[in-house]
C-alpha positions in Angstrom: 5.0 28.3 12.8 2.5 29.8 15.2 2.1 27.6 18.7 -1.8 28.7 18.3 -1.8 27.2 14.5 -0.6 23.5 15.7 -2.5 23.3 19.2 -5.1 20.9 19.8 -8.2 21.7 21.3 -10.8 19.5 23.7 -13.1 19.0 20.6 -10.6 17.2 18.8 -9.5 15.6 21.5 -12.0 14.0 22.7 -12.6 12.9 18.9 -9.7 11.8 18.8 -10.3 9.7 21.1 -13.5 7.7 20.6 -12.1 6.5 17.2 -8.9 5.1 19.1 -11.5 3.8 21.6 -9.7 5.1 24.6 -11.7 6.3 28.1 -10.4 9.6 29.2 -10.5 7.6 32.7 -7.9 5.3 31.9 -5.9 7.7 29.7 -3.1 10.4 30.9 -4.4 13.5 29.3 -1.8 15.7 29.2 0.4 13.8 28.3 -2.1 12.5 25.2 -2.8 15.9 24.2 1.0 16.4 24.8 1.6 14.1 22.5 -1.1 14.6 20.4 0.3 18.8 19.9 3.7 16.7 18.8 2.2 15.1 15.8 0.6 18.0 14.7 3.4 20.3 15.0 5.8 17.6 13.3 3.2 17.9 10.2 3.4 22.0 10.5 7.3 21.6 10.0 6.9 18.9 7.2 4.1 21.1 5.0 6.8 24.1 5.2 8.4 21.4 2.0 5.8 21.1 0.1 6.0 22.2 -3.4 2.6 22.0 -4.5 2.9 19.3 -6.9 1.1 16.1 -8.1 3.3 13.4 -6.8 0.9 11.1 -9.6 2.2 13.7 -12.4 5.8 11.8 -12.6 3.8 8.6 -13.4 2.4 9.3 -17.0 -1.0 8.2 -17.3 -1.7 4.7 -19.9 -4.2 5.8 -22.6 -6.4 2.7 -23.3 -6.0 3.6 -26.8 -2.3 2.9 -26.7 -2.6 -0.7 -25.0 -1.9 -3.8 -27.7 -5.5 -5.2 -29.0 -7.1 -8.0 -27.8 -6.6 -10.8 -30.1 -7.0 -14.2 -29.8 -4.2 -16.8 -30.9 -3.9 -20.2 -31.4 -1.7 -21.8 -28.8 0.6 -24.9 -29.0 -0.6 -28.2 -29.6 -0.7 -30.9 -27.1 1.8 -33.0 -29.9 4.1 -30.0 -30.3 3.9 -29.8 -26.6 5.1 -33.2 -25.8 8.2 -32.9 -28.2 9.4 -30.4 -25.5 10.2 -32.7 -23.6 9.7 -36.7 -23.0 8.5 -35.7 -18.9 5.1 -34.5 -19.8 2.5 -37.4 -18.6 -1.2 -36.7 -18.8 -1.1 -32.8 -19.8 1.6 -32.7 -17.4 5.2 -31.1 -17.9 6.9 -33.5 -15.0 9.5 -30.9 -13.1 12.3 -31.6 -10.8 11.1 -30.8 -7.0 12.1 -27.7 -6.0 11.2 -27.7 -2.1 12.9 -29.9 0.6 11.1 -33.0 1.7 10.9 -31.0 5.2 12.1 -31.3 8.9 
């Protein structure tokens, strides 16, 4: 890894300052430049391990033709739903209380 490759020029550093809404007056430029150089250097290290594979190849594409057809089917009738439980009133099921009453 060459040291030239991982260095950030002043124009790029000024653009980063603008994007991050930092001002050169309130920022130690040497420290910031050093930190940015370290970040870029880290990405250079990571790029050495790039295997050039498409990460999306691990997930097969779904072809729309293979999906199920959207068909409207009859649901349960209210009279059948009422047979499931005696706790049915005004179109709703009464269920046990799940959450506590508070503090």
